[in-house]
CHARMM-style PDB file with segment names, atoms N, HN, CA, C and O in Angstrom:
ATOM      1  N   MET     1      75.697  49.706 -17.167  1.00  0.00      PROA
ATOM      2  CA  MET     1      74.536  50.537 -17.402  1.00  0.00      PROA
ATOM      3  C   MET     1      73.259  49.702 -17.468  1.00  0.00      PROA
ATOM      4  O   MET     1      72.189  50.170 -17.081  1.00  0.00      PROA
ATOM      5  N   GLY     2      73.370  48.482 -17.951  1.00  0.00      PROA
ATOM      6  HN  GLY     2      74.240  48.101 -18.266  1.00  0.00      PROA
ATOM      7  CA  GLY     2      72.211  47.604 -18.047  1.00  0.00      PROA
ATOM      8  C   GLY     2      71.669  47.229 -16.688  1.00  0.00      PROA
ATOM      9  O   GLY     2      70.460  47.073 -16.517  1.00  0.00      PROA
ATOM     10  N   TYR     3      72.578  47.080 -15.694  1.00  0.00      PROA
ATOM     11  HN  TYR     3      73.561  47.207 -15.833  1.00  0.00      PROA
ATOM     12  CA  TYR     3      72.129  46.723 -14.352  1.00  0.00      PROA
ATOM     13  C   TYR     3      71.296  47.838 -13.725  1.00  0.00      PROA
ATOM     14  O   TYR     3      70.372  47.568 -12.957  1.00  0.00      PROA
ATOM     15  N   VAL     4      71.611  49.056 -14.043  1.00  0.00      PROA
ATOM     16  HN  VAL     4      72.361  49.275 -14.667  1.00  0.00      PROA
ATOM     17  CA  VAL     4      70.892  50.196 -13.464  1.00  0.00      PROA
ATOM     18  C   VAL     4      69.452  50.208 -13.977  1.00  0.00      PROA
ATOM     19  O   VAL     4      68.521  50.449 -13.209  1.00  0.00      PROA
ATOM     20  N   LYS     5      69.267  49.947 -15.277  1.00  0.00      PROA
ATOM     21  HN  LYS     5      70.023  49.751 -15.901  1.00  0.00      PROA
ATOM     22  CA  LYS     5      67.918  49.919 -15.847  1.00  0.00      PROA
ATOM     23  C   LYS     5      67.083  48.824 -15.191  1.00  0.00      PROA
ATOM     24  O   LYS     5      65.961  49.062 -14.745  1.00  0.00      PROA
ATOM     25  N   TYR     6      67.644  47.634 -15.141  1.00  0.00      PROA
ATOM     26  HN  TYR     6      68.556  47.440 -15.504  1.00  0.00      PROA
ATOM     27  CA  TYR     6      66.901  46.492 -14.608  1.00  0.00      PROA
ATOM     28  C   TYR     6      66.637  46.628 -13.114  1.00  0.00      PROA
ATOM     29  O   TYR     6      65.557  46.275 -12.638  1.00  0.00      PROA
ATOM     30  N   SER     7      67.606  47.131 -12.383  1.00  0.00      PROA
ATOM     31  HN  SER     7      68.482  47.417 -12.770  1.00  0.00      PROA
ATOM     32  CA  SER     7      67.391  47.291 -10.948  1.00  0.00      PROA
ATOM     33  C   SER     7      66.372  48.395 -10.678  1.00  0.00      PROA
ATOM     34  O   SER     7      65.587  48.284  -9.736  1.00  0.00      PROA
ATOM     35  N   THR     8      66.367  49.453 -11.480  1.00  0.00      PROA
ATOM     36  HN  THR     8      67.005  49.543 -12.245  1.00  0.00      PROA
ATOM     37  CA  THR     8      65.386  50.521 -11.325  1.00  0.00      PROA
ATOM     38  C   THR     8      63.981  50.003 -11.619  1.00  0.00      PROA
ATOM     39  O   THR     8      63.035  50.301 -10.890  1.00  0.00      PROA
ATOM     40  N   MET     9      63.855  49.223 -12.698  1.00  0.00      PROA
ATOM     41  HN  MET     9      64.624  48.981 -13.290  1.00  0.00      PROA
ATOM     42  CA  MET     9      62.550  48.649 -13.039  1.00  0.00      PROA
ATOM     43  C   MET     9      62.089  47.669 -11.960  1.00  0.00      PROA
ATOM     44  O   MET     9      60.920  47.676 -11.576  1.00  0.00      PROA
ATOM     45  N   ALA    10      62.987  46.840 -11.478  1.00  0.00      PROA
ATOM     46  HN  ALA    10      63.937  46.833 -11.790  1.00  0.00      PROA
ATOM     47  CA  ALA    10      62.634  45.862 -10.462  1.00  0.00      PROA
ATOM     48  C   ALA    10      62.224  46.549  -9.170  1.00  0.00      PROA
ATOM     49  O   ALA    10      61.248  46.146  -8.536  1.00  0.00      PROA
ATOM     50  N   LEU    11      62.951  47.569  -8.776  1.00  0.00      PROA
ATOM     51  HN  LEU    11      63.744  47.897  -9.291  1.00  0.00      PROA
ATOM     52  CA  LEU    11      62.609  48.297  -7.557  1.00  0.00      PROA
ATOM     53  C   LEU    11      61.258  49.006  -7.682  1.00  0.00      PROA
ATOM     54  O   LEU    11      60.479  49.030  -6.728  1.00  0.00      PROA
ATOM     55  N   SER    12      60.982  49.579  -8.844  1.00  0.00      PROA
ATOM     56  HN  SER    12      61.614  49.560  -9.619  1.00  0.00      PROA
ATOM     57  CA  SER    12      59.705  50.277  -9.022  1.00  0.00      PROA
ATOM     58  C   SER    12      58.540  49.283  -8.997  1.00  0.00      PROA
ATOM     59  O   SER    12      57.493  49.574  -8.418  1.00  0.00      PROA
ATOM     60  N   VAL    13      58.715  48.117  -9.617  1.00  0.00      PROA
ATOM     61  HN  VAL    13      59.566  47.880 -10.087  1.00  0.00      PROA
ATOM     62  CA  VAL    13      57.660  47.097  -9.598  1.00  0.00      PROA
ATOM     63  C   VAL    13      57.453  46.583  -8.177  1.00  0.00      PROA
ATOM     64  O   VAL    13      56.314  46.424  -7.738  1.00  0.00      PROA
ATOM     65  N   LEU    14      58.523  46.327  -7.468  1.00  0.00      PROA
ATOM     66  HN  LEU    14      59.448  46.456  -7.825  1.00  0.00      PROA
ATOM     67  CA  LEU    14      58.403  45.856  -6.091  1.00  0.00      PROA
ATOM     68  C   LEU    14      57.744  46.905  -5.198  1.00  0.00      PROA
ATOM     69  O   LEU    14      56.946  46.564  -4.324  1.00  0.00      PROA
ATOM     70  N   PHE    15      58.071  48.165  -5.412  1.00  0.00      PROA
ATOM     71  HN  PHE    15      58.719  48.441  -6.122  1.00  0.00      PROA
ATOM     72  CA  PHE    15      57.471  49.241  -4.620  1.00  0.00      PROA
ATOM     73  C   PHE    15      55.968  49.321  -4.875  1.00  0.00      PROA
ATOM     74  O   PHE    15      55.181  49.452  -3.937  1.00  0.00      PROA
ATOM     75  N   ILE    16      55.577  49.242  -6.135  1.00  0.00      PROA
ATOM     76  HN  ILE    16      56.216  49.135  -6.897  1.00  0.00      PROA
ATOM     77  CA  ILE    16      54.154  49.323  -6.481  1.00  0.00      PROA
ATOM     78  C   ILE    16      53.385  48.146  -5.896  1.00  0.00      PROA
ATOM     79  O   ILE    16      52.306  48.338  -5.335  1.00  0.00      PROA
ATOM     80  N   THR    17      53.915  46.936  -6.014  1.00  0.00      PROA
ATOM     81  HN  THR    17      54.791  46.780  -6.469  1.00  0.00      PROA
ATOM     82  CA  THR    17      53.202  45.769  -5.488  1.00  0.00      PROA
ATOM     83  C   THR    17      53.186  45.758  -3.962  1.00  0.00      PROA
ATOM     84  O   THR    17      52.221  45.284  -3.364  1.00  0.00      PROA
ATOM     85  N   ALA    18      54.224  46.263  -3.330  1.00  0.00      PROA
ATOM     86  HN  ALA    18      55.008  46.647  -3.816  1.00  0.00      PROA
ATOM     87  CA  ALA    18      54.259  46.276  -1.871  1.00  0.00      PROA
ATOM     88  C   ALA    18      53.302  47.308  -1.291  1.00  0.00      PROA
ATOM     89  O   ALA    18      52.740  47.093  -0.217  1.00  0.00      PROA
ATOM     90  N   CYS    19      53.112  48.406  -1.975  1.00  0.00      PROA
ATOM     91  HN  CYS    19      53.568  48.581  -2.847  1.00  0.00      PROA
ATOM     92  CA  CYS    19      52.264  49.473  -1.457  1.00  0.00      PROA
ATOM     93  C   CYS    19      50.799  49.319  -1.840  1.00  0.00      PROA
ATOM     94  O   CYS    19      49.948  50.004  -1.273  1.00  0.00      PROA
ATOM     95  N   SER    20      50.484  48.454  -2.772  1.00  0.00      PROA
ATOM     96  HN  SER    20      51.175  47.897  -3.233  1.00  0.00      PROA
ATOM     97  CA  SER    20      49.089  48.299  -3.169  1.00  0.00      PROA
ATOM     98  C   SER    20      48.360  47.427  -2.162  1.00  0.00      PROA
ATOM     99  O   SER    20      48.931  46.498  -1.592  1.00  0.00      PROA
ATOM    100  N   SER    21      47.095  47.741  -1.954  1.00  0.00      PROA
ATOM    101  HN  SER    21      46.631  48.496  -2.418  1.00  0.00      PROA
ATOM    102  CA  SER    21      46.269  47.005  -1.001  1.00  0.00      PROA
ATOM    103  C   SER    21      45.423  45.989  -1.768  1.00  0.00      PROA
ATOM    104  O   SER    21      44.876  46.333  -2.816  1.00  0.00      PROA
ATOM    105  N   PRO    22      45.297  44.757  -1.286  1.00  0.00      PROA
ATOM    106  CA  PRO    22      44.505  43.765  -2.002  1.00  0.00      PROA
ATOM    107  C   PRO    22      43.008  44.046  -1.938  1.00  0.00      PROA
ATOM    108  O   PRO    22      42.272  43.629  -2.832  1.00  0.00      PROA
ATOM    109  N   GLU    23      42.541  44.740  -0.905  1.00  0.00      PROA
ATOM    110  HN  GLU    23      43.139  45.078  -0.178  1.00  0.00      PROA
ATOM    111  CA  GLU    23      41.131  45.074  -0.783  1.00  0.00      PROA
ATOM    112  C   GLU    23      40.991  46.530  -0.374  1.00  0.00      PROA
ATOM    113  O   GLU    23      41.878  47.075   0.282  1.00  0.00      PROA
ATOM    114  N   PRO    24      39.891  47.165  -0.751  1.00  0.00      PROA
ATOM    115  CA  PRO    24      39.725  48.576  -0.386  1.00  0.00      PROA
ATOM    116  C   PRO    24      39.499  48.716   1.112  1.00  0.00      PROA
ATOM    117  O   PRO    24      39.007  47.787   1.754  1.00  0.00      PROA
ATOM    118  N   PRO    25      39.847  49.849   1.666  1.00  0.00      PROA
ATOM    119  CA  PRO    25      39.646  50.049   3.104  1.00  0.00      PROA
ATOM    120  C   PRO    25      38.153  50.122   3.426  1.00  0.00      PROA
ATOM    121  O   PRO    25      37.364  50.556   2.587  1.00  0.00      PROA
ATOM    122  N   PRO    26      37.762  49.708   4.613  1.00  0.00      PROA
ATOM    123  CA  PRO    26      36.339  49.765   4.978  1.00  0.00      PROA
ATOM    124  C   PRO    26      35.878  51.211   5.118  1.00  0.00      PROA
ATOM    125  O   PRO    26      36.684  52.093   5.416  1.00  0.00      PROA
ATOM    126  N   PRO    27      34.592  51.459   4.907  1.00  0.00      PROA
ATOM    127  CA  PRO    27      34.097  52.831   5.042  1.00  0.00      PROA
ATOM    128  C   PRO    27      34.164  53.271   6.500  1.00  0.00      PROA
ATOM    129  O   PRO    27      34.167  52.435   7.404  1.00  0.00      PROA
ATOM    130  N   PRO    28      34.218  54.562   6.727  1.00  0.00      PROA
ATOM    131  CA  PRO    28      34.290  55.040   8.108  1.00  0.00      PROA
ATOM    132  C   PRO    28      33.027  54.633   8.877  1.00  0.00      PROA
ATOM    133  O   PRO    28      31.934  54.569   8.313  1.00  0.00      PROA
ATOM    134  N   ALA    29      33.197  54.366  10.144  1.00  0.00      PROA
ATOM    135  HN  ALA    29      34.084  54.417  10.602  1.00  0.00      PROA
ATOM    136  CA  ALA    29      32.089  53.872  10.956  1.00  0.00      PROA
ATOM    137  C   ALA    29      31.022  54.935  11.177  1.00  0.00      PROA
ATOM    138  O   ALA    29      29.833  54.619  11.178  1.00  0.00      PROA
ATOM    139  N   LYS    30      31.417  56.161  11.359  1.00  0.00      PROA
ATOM    140  HN  LYS    30      32.383  56.417  11.358  1.00  0.00      PROA
ATOM    141  CA  LYS    30      30.467  57.212  11.640  1.00  0.00      PROA
ATOM    142  C   LYS    30      30.764  58.428  10.781  1.00  0.00      PROA
ATOM    143  O   LYS    30      31.920  58.810  10.594  1.00  0.00      PROA
ATOM    144  N   THR    31      29.704  59.028  10.264  1.00  0.00      PROA
ATOM    145  HN  THR    31      28.766  58.718  10.416  1.00  0.00      PROA
ATOM    146  CA  THR    31      29.869  60.248   9.480  1.00  0.00      PROA
ATOM    147  C   THR    31      28.986  61.340  10.075  1.00  0.00      PROA
ATOM    148  O   THR    31      28.234  61.109  11.022  1.00  0.00      PROA
ATOM    149  N   VAL    32      29.093  62.505   9.512  1.00  0.00      PROA
ATOM    150  HN  VAL    32      29.704  62.693   8.743  1.00  0.00      PROA
ATOM    151  CA  VAL    32      28.306  63.640   9.965  1.00  0.00      PROA
ATOM    152  C   VAL    32      26.834  63.437   9.645  1.00  0.00      PROA
ATOM    153  O   VAL    32      25.965  63.973  10.334  1.00  0.00      PROA
ATOM    154  N   PHE    33      26.554  62.666   8.602  1.00  0.00      PROA
ATOM    155  HN  PHE    33      27.259  62.231   8.043  1.00  0.00      PROA
ATOM    156  CA  PHE    33      25.188  62.499   8.128  1.00  0.00      PROA
ATOM    157  C   PHE    33      24.434  61.363   8.814  1.00  0.00      PROA
ATOM    158  O   PHE    33      23.256  61.161   8.522  1.00  0.00      PROA
ATOM    159  N   ASP    34      25.067  60.620   9.709  1.00  0.00      PROA
ATOM    160  HN  ASP    34      26.024  60.783   9.946  1.00  0.00      PROA
ATOM    161  CA  ASP    34      24.419  59.487  10.360  1.00  0.00      PROA
ATOM    162  C   ASP    34      23.121  59.867  11.087  1.00  0.00      PROA
ATOM    163  O   ASP    34      22.126  59.163  10.919  1.00  0.00      PROA
ATOM    164  N   PRO    35      23.080  60.926  11.872  1.00  0.00      PROA
ATOM    165  CA  PRO    35      21.809  61.260  12.538  1.00  0.00      PROA
ATOM    166  C   PRO    35      20.691  61.567  11.548  1.00  0.00      PROA
ATOM    167  O   PRO    35      19.538  61.198  11.775  1.00  0.00      PROA
ATOM    168  N   MET    36      21.030  62.241  10.451  1.00  0.00      PROA
ATOM    169  HN  MET    36      21.967  62.540  10.267  1.00  0.00      PROA
ATOM    170  CA  MET    36      20.006  62.575   9.466  1.00  0.00      PROA
ATOM    171  C   MET    36      19.515  61.335   8.727  1.00  0.00      PROA
ATOM    172  O   MET    36      18.315  61.186   8.495  1.00  0.00      PROA
ATOM    173  N   THR    37      20.423  60.454   8.361  1.00  0.00      PROA
ATOM    174  HN  THR    37      21.397  60.575   8.550  1.00  0.00      PROA
ATOM    175  CA  THR    37      19.994  59.246   7.657  1.00  0.00      PROA
ATOM    176  C   THR    37      19.208  58.332   8.578  1.00  0.00      PROA
ATOM    177  O   THR    37      18.293  57.641   8.130  1.00  0.00      PROA
ATOM    178  N   ARG    38      19.551  58.319   9.860  1.00  0.00      PROA
ATOM    179  HN  ARG    38      20.294  58.881  10.224  1.00  0.00      PROA
ATOM    180  CA  ARG    38      18.796  57.509  10.820  1.00  0.00      PROA
ATOM    181  C   ARG    38      17.364  58.037  10.928  1.00  0.00      PROA
ATOM    182  O   ARG    38      16.418  57.253  11.008  1.00  0.00      PROA
ATOM    183  N   GLN    39      17.203  59.359  10.932  1.00  0.00      PROA
ATOM    184  HN  GLN    39      17.971  59.996  10.867  1.00  0.00      PROA
ATOM    185  CA  GLN    39      15.865  59.949  10.994  1.00  0.00      PROA
ATOM    186  C   GLN    39      15.066  59.633   9.739  1.00  0.00      PROA
ATOM    187  O   GLN    39      13.869  59.358   9.813  1.00  0.00      PROA
ATOM    188  N   VAL    40      15.720  59.670   8.597  1.00  0.00      PROA
ATOM    189  HN  VAL    40      16.693  59.893   8.536  1.00  0.00      PROA
ATOM    190  CA  VAL    40      15.034  59.352   7.345  1.00  0.00      PROA
ATOM    191  C   VAL    40      14.591  57.890   7.342  1.00  0.00      PROA
ATOM    192  O   VAL    40      13.484  57.579   6.902  1.00  0.00      PROA
ATOM    193  N   ASP    41      15.437  57.001   7.824  1.00  0.00      PROA
ATOM    194  HN  ASP    41      16.336  57.253   8.181  1.00  0.00      PROA
ATOM    195  CA  ASP    41      15.072  55.584   7.894  1.00  0.00      PROA
ATOM    196  C   ASP    41      13.900  55.358   8.839  1.00  0.00      PROA
ATOM    197  O   ASP    41      13.004  54.567   8.544  1.00  0.00      PROA
ATOM    198  N   GLN    42      13.903  56.054   9.977  1.00  0.00      PROA
ATOM    199  HN  GLN    42      14.630  56.697  10.216  1.00  0.00      PROA
ATOM    200  CA  GLN    42      12.788  55.932  10.914  1.00  0.00      PROA
ATOM    201  C   GLN    42      11.498  56.453  10.287  1.00  0.00      PROA
ATOM    202  O   GLN    42      10.435  55.858  10.464  1.00  0.00      PROA
ATOM    203  N   ALA    43      11.588  57.550   9.564  1.00  0.00      PROA
ATOM    204  HN  ALA    43      12.452  58.033   9.421  1.00  0.00      PROA
ATOM    205  CA  ALA    43      10.407  58.116   8.912  1.00  0.00      PROA
ATOM    206  C   ALA    43       9.860  57.158   7.861  1.00  0.00      PROA
ATOM    207  O   ALA    43       8.645  57.034   7.712  1.00  0.00      PROA
ATOM    208  N   ARG    44      10.739  56.483   7.136  1.00  0.00      PROA
ATOM    209  HN  ARG    44      11.726  56.583   7.257  1.00  0.00      PROA
ATOM    210  CA  ARG    44      10.281  55.504   6.143  1.00  0.00      PROA
ATOM    211  C   ARG    44       9.565  54.344   6.812  1.00  0.00      PROA
ATOM    212  O   ARG    44       8.550  53.872   6.300  1.00  0.00      PROA
ATOM    213  N   GLU    45      10.073  53.875   7.948  1.00  0.00      PROA
ATOM    214  HN  GLU    45      10.898  54.259   8.363  1.00  0.00      PROA
ATOM    215  CA  GLU    45       9.426  52.782   8.669  1.00  0.00      PROA
ATOM    216  C   GLU    45       8.053  53.212   9.176  1.00  0.00      PROA
ATOM    217  O   GLU    45       7.095  52.443   9.095  1.00  0.00      PROA
ATOM    218  N   VAL    46       7.951  54.430   9.697  1.00  0.00      PROA
ATOM    219  HN  VAL    46       8.730  55.054   9.763  1.00  0.00      PROA
ATOM    220  CA  VAL    46       6.666  54.933  10.174  1.00  0.00      PROA
ATOM    221  C   VAL    46       5.693  55.054   9.014  1.00  0.00      PROA
ATOM    222  O   VAL    46       4.526  54.686   9.148  1.00  0.00      PROA
ATOM    223  N   GLN    47       6.150  55.560   7.886  1.00  0.00      PROA
ATOM    224  HN  GLN    47       7.098  55.859   7.777  1.00  0.00      PROA
ATOM    225  CA  GLN    47       5.278  55.700   6.717  1.00  0.00      PROA
ATOM    226  C   GLN    47       4.810  54.336   6.227  1.00  0.00      PROA
ATOM    227  O   GLN    47       3.667  54.193   5.794  1.00  0.00      PROA
ATOM    228  N   LYS    48       5.670  53.349   6.290  1.00  0.00      PROA
ATOM    229  HN  LYS    48       6.599  53.465   6.641  1.00  0.00      PROA
ATOM    230  CA  LYS    48       5.297  51.989   5.888  1.00  0.00      PROA
ATOM    231  C   LYS    48       4.191  51.454   6.793  1.00  0.00      PROA
ATOM    232  O   LYS    48       3.233  50.846   6.316  1.00  0.00      PROA
ATOM    233  N   THR    49       4.324  51.681   8.093  1.00  0.00      PROA
ATOM    234  HN  THR    49       5.103  52.175   8.481  1.00  0.00      PROA
ATOM    235  CA  THR    49       3.308  51.240   9.046  1.00  0.00      PROA
ATOM    236  C   THR    49       1.986  51.957   8.803  1.00  0.00      PROA
ATOM    237  O   THR    49       0.923  51.336   8.828  1.00  0.00      PROA
ATOM    238  N   VAL    50       2.053  53.252   8.570  1.00  0.00      PROA
ATOM    239  HN  VAL    50       2.916  53.757   8.549  1.00  0.00      PROA
ATOM    240  CA  VAL    50       0.841  54.034   8.306  1.00  0.00      PROA
ATOM    241  C   VAL    50       0.162  53.543   7.037  1.00  0.00      PROA
ATOM    242  O   VAL    50      -1.060  53.399   7.007  1.00  0.00      PROA
ATOM    243  N   ASP    51       0.939  53.284   5.986  1.00  0.00      PROA
ATOM    244  HN  ASP    51       1.932  53.402   6.010  1.00  0.00      PROA
ATOM    245  CA  ASP    51       0.376  52.800   4.730  1.00  0.00      PROA
ATOM    246  C   ASP    51      -0.286  51.433   4.905  1.00  0.00      PROA
ATOM    247  O   ASP    51      -1.360  51.187   4.356  1.00  0.00      PROA
ATOM    248  N   GLU    52       0.356  50.545   5.669  1.00  0.00      PROA
ATOM    249  HN  GLU    52       1.228  50.746   6.115  1.00  0.00      PROA
ATOM    250  CA  GLU    52      -0.229  49.222   5.904  1.00  0.00      PROA
ATOM    251  C   GLU    52      -1.548  49.337   6.661  1.00  0.00      PROA
ATOM    252  O   GLU    52      -2.520  48.662   6.323  1.00  0.00      PROA
ATOM    253  N   ASN    53      -1.582  50.185   7.678  1.00  0.00      PROA
ATOM    254  HN  ASN    53      -0.792  50.733   7.953  1.00  0.00      PROA
ATOM    255  CA  ASN    53      -2.821  50.369   8.442  1.00  0.00      PROA
ATOM    256  C   ASN    53      -3.910  51.013   7.594  1.00  0.00      PROA
ATOM    257  O   ASN    53      -5.078  50.646   7.714  1.00  0.00      PROA
ATOM    258  N   ALA    54      -3.550  51.960   6.748  1.00  0.00      PROA
ATOM    259  HN  ALA    54      -2.601  52.258   6.651  1.00  0.00      PROA
ATOM    260  CA  ALA    54      -4.526  52.606   5.876  1.00  0.00      PROA
ATOM    261  C   ALA    54      -5.095  51.594   4.882  1.00  0.00      PROA
ATOM    262  O   ALA    54      -6.297  51.609   4.615  1.00  0.00      PROA
ATOM    263  N   GLU    55      -4.266  50.728   4.339  1.00  0.00      PROA
ATOM    264  HN  GLU    55      -3.290  50.716   4.557  1.00  0.00      PROA
ATOM    265  CA  GLU    55      -4.727  49.701   3.407  1.00  0.00      PROA
ATOM    266  C   GLU    55      -5.680  48.727   4.105  1.00  0.00      PROA
ATOM    267  O   GLU    55      -6.704  48.341   3.542  1.00  0.00      PROA
ATOM    268  N   LYS    56      -5.338  48.335   5.328  1.00  0.00      PROA
ATOM    269  HN  LYS    56      -4.506  48.649   5.786  1.00  0.00      PROA
ATOM    270  CA  LYS    56      -6.197  47.425   6.090  1.00  0.00      PROA
ATOM    271  C   LYS    56      -7.545  48.089   6.374  1.00  0.00      PROA
ATOM    272  O   LYS    56      -8.591  47.456   6.229  1.00  0.00      PROA
ATOM    273  N   THR    57      -7.524  49.341   6.770  1.00  0.00      PROA
ATOM    274  HN  THR    57      -6.674  49.855   6.888  1.00  0.00      PROA
ATOM    275  CA  THR    57      -8.760  50.070   7.055  1.00  0.00      PROA
ATOM    276  C   THR    57      -9.601  50.206   5.795  1.00  0.00      PROA
ATOM    277  O   THR    57     -10.821  50.049   5.834  1.00  0.00      PROA
ATOM    278  N   ARG    58      -8.945  50.498   4.684  1.00  0.00      PROA
ATOM    279  HN  ARG    58      -7.954  50.626   4.653  1.00  0.00      PROA
ATOM    280  CA  ARG    58      -9.670  50.629   3.414  1.00  0.00      PROA
ATOM    281  C   ARG    58     -10.352  49.319   3.042  1.00  0.00      PROA
ATOM    282  O   ARG    58     -11.506  49.326   2.613  1.00  0.00      PROA
ATOM    283  N   LYS    59      -9.665  48.212   3.197  1.00  0.00      PROA
ATOM    284  HN  LYS    59      -8.728  48.207   3.546  1.00  0.00      PROA
ATOM    285  CA  LYS    59     -10.249  46.902   2.883  1.00  0.00      PROA
ATOM    286  C   LYS    59     -11.419  46.585   3.806  1.00  0.00      PROA
ATOM    287  O   LYS    59     -12.438  46.057   3.362  1.00  0.00      PROA
ATOM    288  N   ASP    60     -11.273  46.911   5.105  1.00  0.00      PROA
ATOM    289  HN  ASP    60     -10.444  47.340   5.466  1.00  0.00      PROA
ATOM    290  CA  ASP    60     -12.362  46.671   6.047  1.00  0.00      PROA
ATOM    291  C   ASP    60     -13.599  47.479   5.678  1.00  0.00      PROA
ATOM    292  O   ASP    60     -14.718  46.969   5.737  1.00  0.00      PROA
ATOM    293  N   ILE    61     -13.400  48.740   5.297  1.00  0.00      PROA
ATOM    294  HN  ILE    61     -12.491  49.155   5.249  1.00  0.00      PROA
ATOM    295  CA  ILE    61     -14.530  49.596   4.916  1.00  0.00      PROA
ATOM    296  C   ILE    61     -15.198  49.067   3.663  1.00  0.00      PROA
ATOM    297  O   ILE    61     -16.426  49.055   3.576  1.00  0.00      PROA
ATOM    298  N   GLU    62     -14.412  48.628   2.691  1.00  0.00      PROA
ATOM    299  HN  GLU    62     -13.415  48.638   2.762  1.00  0.00      PROA
ATOM    300  CA  GLU    62     -14.992  48.077   1.459  1.00  0.00      PROA
ATOM    301  C   GLU    62     -15.792  46.814   1.754  1.00  0.00      PROA
ATOM    302  O   GLU    62     -16.850  46.598   1.163  1.00  0.00      PROA
ATOM    303  N   GLN    63     -15.300  45.982   2.659  1.00  0.00      PROA
ATOM    304  HN  GLN    63     -14.441  46.157   3.140  1.00  0.00      PROA
ATOM    305  CA  GLN    63     -16.037  44.764   3.013  1.00  0.00      PROA
ATOM    306  C   GLN    63     -17.361  45.112   3.683  1.00  0.00      PROA
ATOM    307  O   GLN    63     -18.372  44.464   3.415  1.00  0.00      PROA
ATOM    308  N   GLN    64     -17.373  46.113   4.540  1.00  0.00      PROA
ATOM    309  HN  GLN    64     -16.551  46.640   4.757  1.00  0.00      PROA
ATOM    310  CA  GLN    64     -18.590  46.512   5.207  1.00  0.00      PROA
ATOM    311  C   GLN    64     -19.593  47.133   4.226  1.00  0.00      PROA
ATOM    312  O   GLN    64     -20.801  46.936   4.356  1.00  0.00      PROA
ATOM    313  N   GLU    65     -19.076  47.890   3.236  1.00  0.00      PROA
ATOM    314  HN  GLU    65     -18.094  48.050   3.130  1.00  0.00      PROA
ATOM    315  CA  GLU    65     -19.969  48.511   2.252  1.00  0.00      PROA
ATOM    316  C   GLU    65     -20.644  47.471   1.392  1.00  0.00      PROA
ATOM    317  O   GLU    65     -21.812  47.629   1.036  1.00  0.00      PROA
ATOM    318  N   HSD    66     -19.941  46.413   1.052  1.00  0.00      PROA
ATOM    319  HN  HSD    66     -18.992  46.284   1.341  1.00  0.00      PROA
ATOM    320  CA  HSD    66     -20.488  45.387   0.173  1.00  0.00      PROA
ATOM    321  C   HSD    66     -21.235  44.310   0.934  1.00  0.00      PROA
ATOM    322  O   HSD    66     -21.806  43.410   0.318  1.00  0.00      PROA
ATOM    323  N   GLY    67     -21.246  44.376   2.242  1.00  0.00      PROA
ATOM    324  HN  GLY    67     -20.782  45.107   2.742  1.00  0.00      PROA
ATOM    325  CA  GLY    67     -21.966  43.404   3.038  1.00  0.00      PROA
ATOM    326  C   GLY    67     -21.243  42.084   3.201  1.00  0.00      PROA
ATOM    327  O   GLY    67     -21.854  41.093   3.603  1.00  0.00      PROA
ATOM    328  N   ASP    68     -19.963  42.048   2.900  1.00  0.00      PROA
ATOM    329  HN  ASP    68     -19.467  42.853   2.574  1.00  0.00      PROA
ATOM    330  CA  ASP    68     -19.200  40.818   3.083  1.00  0.00      PROA
ATOM    331  C   ASP    68     -18.880  40.662   4.557  1.00  0.00      PROA
ATOM    332  O   ASP    68     -18.429  41.607   5.203  1.00  0.00      PROA
ATOM    333  N   ASN    69     -19.111  39.478   5.085  1.00  0.00      PROA
ATOM    334  HN  ASN    69     -19.478  38.710   4.560  1.00  0.00      PROA
ATOM    335  CA  ASN    69     -18.802  39.221   6.489  1.00  0.00      PROA
ATOM    336  C   ASN    69     -17.532  38.415   6.641  1.00  0.00      PROA
ATOM    337  O   ASN    69     -17.184  38.001   7.747  1.00  0.00      PROA
ATOM    338  N   ARG    70     -16.849  38.192   5.557  1.00  0.00      PROA
ATOM    339  HN  ARG    70     -17.132  38.529   4.659  1.00  0.00      PROA
ATOM    340  CA  ARG    70     -15.599  37.409   5.610  1.00  0.00      PROA
ATOM    341  C   ARG    70     -14.485  38.256   6.210  1.00  0.00      PROA
ATOM    342  O   ARG    70     -14.411  39.454   5.939  1.00  0.00      PROA
ATOM    343  N   PRO    71     -13.619  37.657   7.018  1.00  0.00      PROA
ATOM    344  CA  PRO    71     -12.491  38.424   7.599  1.00  0.00      PROA
ATOM    345  C   PRO    71     -11.419  38.708   6.602  1.00  0.00      PROA
ATOM    346  OT1 PRO    71     -10.416  39.337   6.937  1.00  0.00      PROA
TER     347      PRO     71
END
């Protein structure tokens, strides 16, 4: 009877260790939301460019108002 307990425990431990993965599986390459997230990323890049240009224009206008000729 003792052999049955030990062999059952050993088999269950071996099964658990054999079936466990050392690292998680990689995320799926493509999802349903990829086109939408790509559009959001593009919109953020465009907004960043617009903000940079607006800041540059604002600085140029302030320099002209104050009579500064420095670039």
